[in-house]
C-alpha atoms as a printed R data frame, in Angstrom:
    type eleno elety resid chain resno       x       y       z
1   ATOM     1    CA   MET     A     1  17.435   6.350 -11.715
2   ATOM     2    CA   SER     A     2  16.201   3.480  -9.564
3   ATOM     3    CA   ILE     A     3  14.479   4.375  -6.297
4   ATOM     4    CA   PRO     A     4  14.101   2.217  -3.149
5   ATOM     5    CA   ALA     A     5  10.463   1.332  -3.838
6   ATOM     6    CA   ILE     A     6  11.381  -0.118  -7.251
7   ATOM     7    CA   ASN     A     7  14.261  -2.084  -5.743
8   ATOM     8    CA   LEU     A     8  11.966  -3.389  -3.013
9   ATOM     9    CA   MET     A     9   9.386  -4.666  -5.517
10  ATOM    10    CA   THR     A    10  12.163  -6.384  -7.475
11  ATOM    11    CA   THR     A    11  13.261  -8.148  -4.290
12  ATOM    12    CA   LEU     A    12   9.735  -9.170  -3.324
13  ATOM    13    CA   ARG     A    13   9.004 -10.798  -6.669
14  ATOM    14    CA   SER     A    14  12.385 -12.505  -7.039
15  ATOM    15    CA   GLY     A    15  13.679 -13.468  -3.584
16  ATOM    16    CA   HIS     A    16  11.640 -16.284  -1.977
17  ATOM    17    CA   ALA     A    17   8.783 -15.088  -4.158
18  ATOM    18    CA   THR     A    18   6.314 -17.742  -2.988
19  ATOM    19    CA   SER     A    19   6.827 -17.062   0.725
20  ATOM    20    CA   PRO     A    20   4.188 -15.017   2.584
21  ATOM    21    CA   ARG     A    21   5.046 -11.333   2.722
22  ATOM    22    CA   LEU     A    22   1.753  -9.764   3.783
23  ATOM    23    CA   THR     A    23  -0.946 -11.531   5.796
24  ATOM    24    CA   TRP     A    24  -4.145  -9.711   6.722
25  ATOM    25    CA   TYR     A    25  -6.647 -10.613   9.432
26  ATOM    26    CA   GLY     A    26  -9.908  -8.733   9.087
27  ATOM    27    CA   PRO     A    27 -13.462  -8.793  10.436
28  ATOM    28    CA   ASP     A    28 -15.704 -11.853  10.045
29  ATOM    29    CA   SER     A    29 -12.760 -14.295  10.038
30  ATOM    30    CA   GLU     A    30 -11.269 -12.698   6.914
31  ATOM    31    CA   ARG     A    31  -7.712 -13.818   6.180
32  ATOM    32    CA   VAL     A    32  -5.695 -12.797   3.125
33  ATOM    33    CA   GLU     A    33  -2.160 -14.014   2.479
34  ATOM    34    CA   LEU     A    34  -0.012 -12.520  -0.255
35  ATOM    35    CA   SER     A    35   3.291 -14.011  -1.336
36  ATOM    36    CA   GLY     A    36   6.001 -11.731  -2.662
37  ATOM    37    CA   ARG     A    37   4.987 -12.513  -6.239
38  ATOM    38    CA   VAL     A    38   1.271 -11.964  -5.624
39  ATOM    39    CA   LEU     A    39   1.936  -8.754  -3.712
40  ATOM    40    CA   ASP     A    40   4.053  -7.526  -6.618
41  ATOM    41    CA   ASN     A    41   1.244  -8.439  -9.061
42  ATOM    42    CA   TRP     A    42  -1.283  -6.383  -7.097
43  ATOM    43    CA   VAL     A    43   1.120  -3.449  -6.908
44  ATOM    44    CA   ALA     A    44   1.891  -3.682 -10.639
45  ATOM    45    CA   LYS     A    45  -1.802  -3.757 -11.552
46  ATOM    46    CA   THR     A    46  -2.441  -0.726  -9.357
47  ATOM    47    CA   SER     A    47   0.551   1.161 -10.789
48  ATOM    48    CA   ASN     A    48  -0.690   0.390 -14.300
49  ATOM    49    CA   LEU     A    49  -4.164   1.654 -13.422
50  ATOM    50    CA   LEU     A    50  -2.614   4.882 -12.135
51  ATOM    51    CA   GLN     A    51  -0.349   5.336 -15.138
52  ATOM    52    CA   ASP     A    52  -2.605   4.184 -17.965
53  ATOM    53    CA   GLU     A    53  -6.044   5.353 -16.814
54  ATOM    54    CA   LEU     A    54  -5.240   8.359 -14.654
55  ATOM    55    CA   ASP     A    55  -2.083   9.647 -16.386
56  ATOM    56    CA   ALA     A    56  -0.210   9.527 -13.097
57  ATOM    57    CA   GLU     A    57   3.483  10.352 -13.254
58  ATOM    58    CA   PRO     A    58   6.395  11.109 -10.918
59  ATOM    59    CA   GLY     A    59   5.778  14.036  -8.618
60  ATOM    60    CA   MET     A    60   1.988  13.812  -8.642
61  ATOM    61    CA   ARG     A    61   0.314  13.651  -5.232
62  ATOM    62    CA   LEU     A    62  -2.026  10.914  -4.052
63  ATOM    63    CA   ASN     A    63  -4.139  11.452  -0.938
64  ATOM    64    CA   LEU     A    64  -4.314   8.020   0.704
65  ATOM    65    CA   ASP     A    65  -7.539   8.244   2.701
66  ATOM    66    CA   LEU     A    66  -7.683   4.614   3.826
67  ATOM    67    CA   PRO     A    67  -7.249   2.836   7.159
68  ATOM    68    CA   ALA     A    68  -4.312   0.521   7.753
69  ATOM    69    CA   HIS     A    69  -5.304  -2.418   5.531
70  ATOM    70    CA   TRP     A    70  -3.666  -4.729   3.006
71  ATOM    71    CA   LYS     A    71  -5.122  -2.675   0.156
72  ATOM    72    CA   SER     A    72  -3.684   0.573   1.527
73  ATOM    73    CA   MET     A    73  -0.250  -1.121   1.585
74  ATOM    74    CA   ILE     A    74  -0.691  -1.905  -2.115
75  ATOM    75    CA   TRP     A    75  -1.736   1.641  -2.978
76  ATOM    76    CA   ALA     A    76   1.251   3.163  -1.189
77  ATOM    77    CA   LEU     A    77   3.703   0.783  -2.882
78  ATOM    78    CA   ALA     A    78   2.099   1.430  -6.274
79  ATOM    79    CA   ALA     A    79   2.356   5.194  -5.857
80  ATOM    80    CA   TRP     A    80   5.972   5.004  -4.697
81  ATOM    81    CA   GLN     A    81   6.893   2.694  -7.576
82  ATOM    82    CA   LEU     A    82   5.659   5.430  -9.911
83  ATOM    83    CA   GLY     A    83   7.621   8.104  -8.067
84  ATOM    84    CA   MET     A    84   4.474   9.745  -6.709
85  ATOM    85    CA   GLU     A    85   3.967  11.455  -3.368
86  ATOM    86    CA   THR     A    86   1.590   9.822  -0.890
87  ATOM    87    CA   VAL     A    87  -0.253  12.332   1.247
88  ATOM    88    CA   LEU     A    88  -1.349  11.158   4.704
89  ATOM    89    CA   ASP     A    89  -2.122  14.509   6.312
90  ATOM    90    CA   GLY     A    90  -5.204  15.293   4.222
91  ATOM    91    CA   GLY     A    91  -3.403  18.025   2.315
92  ATOM    92    CA   GLU     A    92  -3.746  18.967  -1.327
93  ATOM    93    CA   ALA     A    93  -3.355  16.257  -3.960
94  ATOM    94    CA   GLU     A    94  -4.286  15.536  -7.551
95  ATOM    95    CA   LEU     A    95  -5.733  12.095  -6.796
96  ATOM    96    CA   LEU     A    96  -7.788  10.742  -3.909
97  ATOM    97    CA   VAL     A    97  -7.996   7.080  -2.900
98  ATOM    98    CA   THR     A    98 -10.709   6.502  -0.326
99  ATOM    99    CA   ASP     A    99 -13.124   4.017   1.209
100 ATOM   100    CA   ARG     A   100 -15.561   6.912   1.818
101 ATOM   101    CA   PRO     A   101 -16.395   8.193  -1.668
102 ATOM   102    CA   GLY     A   102 -19.655   9.730  -0.484
103 ATOM   103    CA   ALA     A   103 -17.855  12.101   1.875
104 ATOM   104    CA   VAL     A   104 -15.265  13.629  -0.454
105 ATOM   105    CA   GLU     A   105 -14.247  17.197   0.307
106 ATOM   106    CA   GLY     A   106 -11.972  19.208  -1.940
107 ATOM   107    CA   LYS     A   107 -11.176  19.144  -5.635
108 ATOM   108    CA   TYR     A   108  -9.330  16.247  -7.262
109 ATOM   109    CA   ASP     A   109  -8.488  15.259 -10.813
110 ATOM   110    CA   ALA     A   110  -9.788  11.770  -9.972
111 ATOM   111    CA   VAL     A   111 -11.330   9.927  -7.031
112 ATOM   112    CA   ILE     A   112 -10.873   6.171  -6.648
113 ATOM   113    CA   ALA     A   113 -13.193   4.215  -4.355
114 ATOM   114    CA   VAL     A   114 -11.698   1.175  -2.619
115 ATOM   115    CA   ALA     A   115 -14.023  -1.498  -1.257
116 ATOM   116    CA   LEU     A   116 -12.178  -3.055   1.685
117 ATOM   117    CA   PRO     A   117 -13.685  -6.587   1.828
118 ATOM   118    CA   ALA     A   118 -11.229  -9.036   0.279
119 ATOM   119    CA   LEU     A   119 -13.738 -10.687  -2.048
120 ATOM   120    CA   ALA     A   120 -15.369  -7.463  -3.281
121 ATOM   121    CA   MET     A   121 -15.514  -7.496  -7.084
122 ATOM   122    CA   ARG     A   122 -16.990  -4.002  -7.221
123 ATOM   123    CA   TRP     A   123 -18.166  -1.205  -4.940
124 ATOM   124    CA   PRO     A   124 -21.284  -2.297  -3.003
125 ATOM   125    CA   GLY     A   125 -23.908   0.168  -4.217
126 ATOM   126    CA   GLU     A   126 -23.958   3.354  -6.236
127 ATOM   127    CA   LEU     A   127 -20.901   5.544  -6.571
128 ATOM   128    CA   PRO     A   128 -20.976   9.313  -7.076
129 ATOM   129    CA   PRO     A   129 -20.620  10.339 -10.738
130 ATOM   130    CA   GLY     A   130 -17.079  10.103 -12.057
131 ATOM   131    CA   VAL     A   131 -15.697   8.067  -9.148
132 ATOM   132    CA   ILE     A   132 -13.569   5.089 -10.262
133 ATOM   133    CA   ASP     A   133 -14.337   1.672  -8.796
134 ATOM   134    CA   TYR     A   134 -10.949   0.160  -7.901
135 ATOM   135    CA   ALA     A   135 -12.207  -3.393  -7.392
136 ATOM   136    CA   ALA     A   136 -13.973  -3.415 -10.760
137 ATOM   137    CA   GLU     A   137 -11.088  -1.859 -12.705
138 ATOM   138    CA   VAL     A   138  -7.813  -3.142 -11.265
139 ATOM   139    CA   ARG     A   139  -8.017  -6.776 -12.407
140 ATOM   140    CA   SER     A   140  -7.988  -5.807 -16.093
141 ATOM   141    CA   HIS     A   141  -4.513  -4.286 -15.798
142 ATOM   142    CA   GLY     A   142  -1.216  -6.047 -16.425
143 ATOM   143    CA   ASP     A   143   0.799  -7.953 -13.829
144 ATOM   144    CA   VAL     A   144   4.051  -6.294 -14.923
145 ATOM   145    CA   PHE     A   145   4.731  -2.587 -14.520
146 ATOM   146    CA   MET     A   146   6.985  -0.559 -16.804
147 ATOM   147    CA   ALA     A   147   7.214   3.124 -15.956
148 ATOM   148    CA   HIS     A   148   6.826   5.594 -18.817
149 ATOM   149    CA   THR     A   149   8.963   8.164 -16.977
150 ATOM   150    CA   ASP     A   150  11.884   7.679 -14.599
151 ATOM   151    CA   ALA     A   151  11.179   8.744 -11.037
152 ATOM   152    CA   SER     A   152  13.361  11.298  -9.295
153 ATOM   153    CA   ALA     A   153  15.099  10.065  -6.156
154 ATOM   154    CA   ALA     A   154  14.944  13.636  -4.846
155 ATOM   155    CA   GLY     A   155  11.162  13.837  -5.205
156 ATOM   156    CA   CYS     A   156   8.896  13.661  -2.163
157 ATOM   157    CA   ALA     A   157   7.665  10.117  -1.431
158 ATOM   158    CA   ILE     A   158   5.464  10.724   1.580
159 ATOM   159    CA   ARG     A   159   3.939  13.596   3.487
160 ATOM   160    CA   ALA     A   160   3.159  12.158   6.864
161 ATOM   161    CA   GLY     A   161   0.463  13.020   9.377
162 ATOM   162    CA   ALA     A   162   2.506  15.731  11.098
163 ATOM   163    CA   GLY     A   163   3.511  17.249   7.757
164 ATOM   164    CA   GLN     A   164   6.965  15.668   7.849
165 ATOM   165    CA   GLN     A   165   8.265  14.822   4.380
166 ATOM   166    CA   HIS     A   166  10.563  12.061   3.162
167 ATOM   167    CA   VAL     A   167  12.063  11.931  -0.319
168 ATOM   168    CA   HIS     A   168  12.202   8.727  -2.341
169 ATOM   169    CA   GLU     A   169  15.910   8.085  -1.862
170 ATOM   170    CA   ASN     A   170  15.408   8.215   1.936
171 ATOM   171    CA   LEU     A   171  12.178   6.214   2.079
172 ATOM   172    CA   ILE     A   172  13.928   3.203   3.641
173 ATOM   173    CA   THR     A   173  16.642   4.968   5.625
174 ATOM   174    CA   GLY     A   174  14.491   7.866   6.837
175 ATOM   175    CA   PHE     A   175  10.885   6.697   7.002
176 ATOM   176    CA   ALA     A   176  10.903   2.902   7.362
177 ATOM   177    CA   ALA     A   177  11.214   1.465  10.868
178 ATOM   178    CA   SER     A   178  14.244  -0.647  11.729
179 ATOM   179    CA   HIS     A   179  13.580  -4.371  12.176
180 ATOM   180    CA   GLU     A   180  15.541  -7.583  12.551
181 ATOM   181    CA   GLU     A   181  16.534  -9.641   9.527
182 ATOM   182    CA   GLY     A   182  13.795 -12.103   8.540
183 ATOM   183    CA   VAL     A   183  11.308 -10.765  11.069
184 ATOM   184    CA   ARG     A   184   7.717 -12.075  11.048
185 ATOM   185    CA   LEU     A   185   6.213  -8.824  12.291
186 ATOM   186    CA   LEU     A   186   2.850  -8.232  13.939
187 ATOM   187    CA   VAL     A   187   1.455  -4.869  12.790
188 ATOM   188    CA   PRO     A   188  -1.784  -3.823  14.561
189 ATOM   189    CA   ALA     A   189  -3.927  -1.704  12.234
190 ATOM   190    CA   ALA     A   190  -5.256   0.155  15.276
191 ATOM   191    CA   GLU     A   191  -1.941   2.028  15.465
192 ATOM   192    CA   GLY     A   192  -2.753   3.782  12.181
193 ATOM   193    CA   LEU     A   193  -1.699   3.818   8.545
194 ATOM   194    CA   GLU     A   194   1.573   5.716   8.933
195 ATOM   195    CA   PRO     A   195   3.087   3.285  11.506
196 ATOM   196    CA   ALA     A   196   1.804   0.338   9.461
197 ATOM   197    CA   LEU     A   197   3.585   1.615   6.354
198 ATOM   198    CA   ALA     A   198   6.813   2.390   8.211
199 ATOM   199    CA   ASN     A   199   6.891  -0.994   9.952
200 ATOM   200    CA   SER     A   200   5.974  -2.960   6.838
201 ATOM   201    CA   LEU     A   201   8.649  -1.251   4.748
202 ATOM   202    CA   GLY     A   202  11.250  -1.979   7.398
203 ATOM   203    CA   ALA     A   203  10.271  -5.630   7.667
204 ATOM   204    CA   TRP     A   204  10.234  -6.199   3.892
205 ATOM   205    CA   HIS     A   205  13.529  -4.381   3.417
206 ATOM   206    CA   ASN     A   206  15.162  -6.828   5.834
207 ATOM   207    CA   GLY     A   207  13.736  -9.928   4.188
208 ATOM   208    CA   GLY     A   208  10.834 -10.235   6.597
209 ATOM   209    CA   SER     A   209   7.073 -10.418   6.398
210 ATOM   210    CA   VAL     A   210   4.095  -8.725   7.985
211 ATOM   211    CA   VAL     A   211   0.928  -9.863   9.747
212 ATOM   212    CA   LEU     A   212  -1.493  -6.929   9.688
213 ATOM   213    CA   THR     A   213  -4.494  -7.222  12.012
214 ATOM   214    CA   HIS     A   214  -7.778  -5.289  12.058
215 ATOM   215    CA   PRO     A   215  -8.649  -3.659  15.422
216 ATOM   216    CA   ASP     A   216 -11.582  -6.060  15.876
217 ATOM   217    CA   VAL     A   217  -9.386  -9.157  15.589
218 ATOM   218    CA   GLU     A   218  -8.486 -10.783  18.900
219 ATOM   219    CA   LEU     A   219  -4.780 -11.494  19.084
220 ATOM   220    CA   THR     A   220  -4.971 -14.920  20.679
221 ATOM   221    CA   ASP     A   221  -1.988 -17.115  21.507
222 ATOM   222    CA   LYS     A   222  -3.302 -19.543  18.885
223 ATOM   223    CA   LEU     A   223  -3.214 -16.875  16.148
224 ATOM   224    CA   LEU     A   224   0.254 -15.678  17.113
225 ATOM   225    CA   ALA     A   225   1.585 -19.230  17.187
226 ATOM   226    CA   ALA     A   226  -0.067 -20.160  13.871
227 ATOM   227    CA   GLU     A   227   1.502 -17.145  12.163
228 ATOM   228    CA   ARG     A   228   4.889 -17.775  13.788
229 ATOM   229    CA   ILE     A   229   5.245 -14.174  14.917
230 ATOM   230    CA   HIS     A   230   8.864 -13.577  15.890
231 ATOM   231    CA   GLY     A   231  11.444 -10.825  16.020
232 ATOM   232    CA   LYS     A   232  10.825  -7.130  16.368
Protein backbone atom coordinates (compact mmCIF):
# COMPACT_ATOMS: atom_id res chain seq x y z
CA MET A 1 0.00 0.00 0.00
CA SER A 2 1.32 3.45 -0.87
CA ILE A 3 1.84 5.88 2.00
CA PRO A 4 1.93 9.71 1.87
CA ALA A 5 5.72 9.93 2.12
CA ILE A 6 6.12 7.74 -0.99
CA ASN A 7 3.55 9.80 -2.88
CA LEU A 8 5.31 13.00 -1.84
CA MET A 9 8.69 11.80 -3.14
CA THR A 10 7.05 10.81 -6.43
CA THR A 11 5.65 14.33 -6.75
CA LEU A 12 8.94 16.00 -5.87
CA ARG A 13 10.91 14.12 -8.51
CA SER A 14 8.29 14.40 -11.25
CA GLY A 15 6.43 17.71 -10.86
CA HIS A 16 8.63 20.74 -11.66
CA ALA A 17 11.55 18.53 -10.71
CA THR A 18 14.23 21.15 -11.43
CA SER A 19 12.61 23.87 -9.32
CA PRO A 20 14.06 24.59 -5.86
CA ARG A 21 12.28 22.67 -3.12
CA LEU A 22 14.67 23.03 -0.19
CA THR A 23 17.11 25.91 0.29
CA TRP A 24 19.39 26.01 3.33
CA TYR A 25 21.24 29.00 4.76
CA GLY A 26 23.89 28.01 7.26
CA PRO A 27 26.86 29.50 9.11
CA ASP A 28 29.83 30.99 7.24
CA SER A 29 27.72 32.02 4.22
CA GLU A 30 26.73 28.40 3.52
CA ARG A 31 23.90 28.06 1.01
CA VAL A 32 22.56 24.76 -0.32
CA GLU A 33 19.74 24.54 -2.85
CA LEU A 34 18.07 21.25 -3.69
CA SER A 35 15.66 20.83 -6.57
CA GLY A 36 12.90 18.26 -6.31
CA ARG A 37 14.97 15.75 -8.27
CA VAL A 38 18.13 16.31 -6.22
CA LEU A 39 16.20 16.16 -2.96
CA ASP A 40 14.67 12.87 -4.09
CA ASN A 41 18.16 11.55 -4.99
CA TRP A 42 19.47 12.34 -1.51
CA VAL A 43 16.44 10.73 0.11
CA ALA A 44 16.75 7.64 -2.11
CA LYS A 45 20.45 7.24 -1.30
CA THR A 46 19.70 7.54 2.41
CA SER A 47 16.80 5.06 2.20
CA ASN A 48 19.07 2.62 0.36
CA LEU A 49 21.75 3.01 3.03
CA LEU A 50 19.15 2.24 5.70
CA GLN A 51 17.71 -0.74 3.85
CA ASP A 52 20.84 -2.31 2.38
CA GLU A 53 23.45 -1.65 5.08
CA LEU A 54 21.37 -1.49 8.25
CA ASP A 55 18.55 -3.92 7.36
CA ALA A 56 15.98 -1.25 8.15
CA GLU A 57 12.37 -2.16 7.44
CA PRO A 58 8.86 -0.86 8.12
CA GLY A 59 8.09 -0.42 11.79
CA MET A 60 11.68 0.03 12.93
CA ARG A 61 12.39 3.14 15.00
CA LEU A 62 14.96 5.80 14.17
CA ASN A 63 15.98 8.33 16.82
CA LEU A 64 16.59 11.55 14.88
CA ASP A 65 19.02 13.40 17.14
CA LEU A 66 19.78 16.29 14.79
CA PRO A 67 18.97 20.00 14.77
CA ALA A 68 16.67 21.47 12.14
CA HIS A 69 18.92 21.24 9.07
CA TRP A 70 18.64 20.19 5.43
CA LYS A 71 20.21 16.83 6.26
CA SER A 72 17.69 16.13 9.03
CA MET A 73 14.91 16.77 6.47
CA ILE A 74 16.48 14.11 4.25
CA TRP A 75 16.78 11.60 7.08
CA ALA A 76 13.14 12.02 8.10
CA LEU A 77 11.91 11.64 4.51
CA ALA A 78 14.12 8.58 4.00
CA ALA A 79 12.81 6.91 7.15
CA TRP A 80 9.19 7.67 6.27
CA GLN A 81 9.67 6.38 2.72
CA LEU A 82 10.73 3.07 4.26
CA GLY A 83 7.74 3.03 6.60
CA MET A 84 9.90 3.59 9.68
CA GLU A 85 9.07 5.54 12.82
CA THR A 86 11.05 8.71 13.50
CA VAL A 87 11.57 9.35 17.19
CA LEU A 88 11.99 12.98 18.25
CA ASP A 89 11.43 12.63 21.99
CA GLY A 90 14.65 10.73 22.73
CA GLY A 91 12.77 7.51 23.41
CA GLU A 92 13.80 3.97 22.57
CA ALA A 93 14.81 3.16 19.00
CA GLU A 94 16.80 0.60 17.06
CA LEU A 95 18.83 3.19 15.14
CA LEU A 96 20.33 6.53 16.13
CA VAL A 97 21.20 9.34 13.72
CA THR A 98 23.20 12.06 15.43
CA ASP A 99 25.68 14.89 14.99
CA ARG A 100 27.06 14.09 18.48
CA PRO A 101 28.42 10.55 18.17
CA GLY A 102 30.75 11.02 21.12
CA ALA A 103 27.86 11.59 23.51
CA VAL A 104 25.66 8.58 22.74
CA GLU A 105 23.61 7.24 25.62
CA GLY A 106 21.56 4.07 25.38
CA LYS A 107 21.80 0.92 23.31
CA TYR A 108 21.24 0.92 19.55
CA ASP A 109 21.63 -1.62 16.78
CA ALA A 110 23.51 1.05 14.82
CA VAL A 111 24.65 4.65 15.26
CA ILE A 112 25.09 6.92 12.24
CA ALA A 113 27.15 10.11 12.56
CA VAL A 114 26.08 13.05 10.39
CA ALA A 115 28.57 15.82 9.69
CA LEU A 116 26.48 18.96 9.17
CA PRO A 117 28.75 21.09 6.91
CA ALA A 118 27.49 20.86 3.34
CA LEU A 119 30.85 20.01 1.79
CA ALA A 120 31.87 17.40 4.39
CA MET A 121 33.01 14.23 2.63
CA ARG A 122 33.52 12.39 5.91
CA TRP A 123 33.31 12.94 9.66
CA PRO A 124 35.99 15.43 10.79
CA GLY A 125 38.12 13.34 13.13
CA GLU A 126 37.88 9.95 14.78
CA LEU A 127 34.56 8.23 15.31
CA PRO A 128 33.80 5.81 18.14
CA PRO A 129 34.17 2.15 17.12
CA GLY A 130 31.27 0.84 15.06
CA VAL A 131 29.75 4.25 14.30
CA ILE A 132 28.81 4.70 10.61
CA ASP A 133 30.02 7.81 8.81
CA TYR A 134 27.02 9.07 6.82
CA ALA A 135 28.96 11.49 4.63
CA ALA A 136 31.49 8.83 3.65
CA GLU A 137 28.91 6.10 2.97
CA VAL A 138 25.81 7.70 1.46
CA ARG A 139 27.23 8.68 -1.95
CA SER A 140 27.91 5.06 -2.91
CA HIS A 141 24.21 4.19 -2.77
CA GLY A 142 21.75 4.30 -5.65
CA ASP A 143 19.69 7.31 -6.68
CA VAL A 144 16.52 5.22 -7.01
CA PHE A 145 14.84 3.53 -4.06
CA MET A 146 12.82 0.32 -4.29
CA ALA A 147 11.45 -0.94 -1.00
CA HIS A 148 11.92 -4.62 -0.21
CA THR A 149 8.80 -4.63 1.98
CA ASP A 150 5.58 -2.63 1.68
CA ALA A 151 5.04 -0.13 4.46
CA SER A 152 1.90 -0.22 6.58
CA ALA A 153 -0.22 2.92 6.45
CA ALA A 154 -1.33 2.15 10.01
CA GLY A 155 2.24 2.08 11.33
CA CYS A 156 3.60 4.94 13.43
CA ALA A 157 5.46 7.55 11.34
CA ILE A 158 6.57 9.97 14.03
CA ARG A 159 6.76 10.19 17.79
CA ALA A 160 6.97 13.87 18.49
CA GLY A 161 8.61 15.77 21.32
CA ALA A 162 5.57 15.60 23.60
CA GLY A 163 5.11 11.88 22.90
CA GLN A 164 2.28 12.49 20.45
CA GLN A 165 2.19 9.90 17.67
CA HIS A 166 1.07 10.13 14.05
CA VAL A 167 0.61 7.13 11.78
CA HIS A 168 1.82 7.11 8.19
CA GLU A 169 -1.59 7.52 6.58
CA ASN A 170 -2.14 10.70 8.66
CA LEU A 171 1.34 12.17 8.25
CA ILE A 172 0.07 14.93 5.93
CA THR A 173 -3.43 15.42 7.33
CA GLY A 174 -2.48 15.10 11.01
CA PHE A 175 1.14 16.18 11.41
CA ALA A 176 1.99 18.50 8.51
CA ALA A 177 1.16 22.19 8.89
CA SER A 178 -1.35 23.76 6.52
CA HIS A 179 0.10 26.17 3.95
CA GLU A 180 -1.00 28.02 0.84
CA GLU A 181 -0.62 26.47 -2.60
CA GLY A 182 2.82 27.19 -4.09
CA VAL A 183 4.13 28.84 -0.94
CA ARG A 184 7.82 29.84 -0.74
CA LEU A 185 8.07 29.30 3.01
CA LEU A 186 10.62 30.68 5.45
CA VAL A 187 11.36 28.05 8.12
CA PRO A 188 13.65 29.28 10.94
CA ALA A 189 15.71 26.39 12.32
CA ALA A 190 15.68 28.09 15.72
CA GLU A 191 12.06 26.95 16.15
CA GLY A 192 13.23 23.33 16.31
CA LEU A 193 13.19 20.15 14.26
CA GLU A 194 9.55 19.17 14.82
CA PRO A 195 8.09 22.49 13.53
CA ALA A 196 10.57 22.45 10.64
CA LEU A 197 9.40 18.99 9.58
CA ALA A 198 5.71 19.85 9.94
CA ASN A 199 6.05 23.11 8.00
CA SER A 200 8.21 21.61 5.26
CA LEU A 201 5.83 18.70 4.72
CA GLY A 202 2.90 21.09 4.46
CA ALA A 203 4.68 23.34 1.98
CA TRP A 204 5.84 20.46 -0.25
CA HIS A 205 2.43 18.80 -0.16
CA ASN A 206 0.91 21.99 -1.58
CA GLY A 207 3.45 22.38 -4.36
CA GLY A 208 5.61 24.83 -2.45
CA SER A 209 9.21 25.10 -1.36
CA VAL A 210 11.13 25.81 1.81
CA VAL A 211 13.91 28.18 2.84
CA LEU A 212 15.44 26.80 6.03
CA THR A 213 17.70 29.18 7.95
CA HIS A 214 20.25 28.49 10.70
CA PRO A 215 19.77 30.54 13.91
CA ASP A 216 23.00 32.46 13.22
CA VAL A 217 21.82 33.66 9.80
CA GLU A 218 20.53 37.24 9.73
CA LEU A 219 17.21 37.43 7.93
CA THR A 220 17.85 40.61 5.98
CA ASP A 221 15.42 42.21 3.54
CA LYS A 222 17.94 41.40 0.81
CA LEU A 223 17.89 37.67 1.65
CA LEU A 224 14.11 37.54 1.84
CA ALA A 225 13.75 39.36 -1.46
CA ALA A 226 16.39 37.21 -3.19
CA GLU A 227 14.61 34.03 -2.11
CA ARG A 228 11.19 35.43 -3.05
CA ILE A 229 9.65 34.44 0.26
CA HIS A 230 5.87 34.61 -0.07
CA GLY A 231 2.73 33.03 1.30
CA LYS A 232 2.28 31.42 4.67
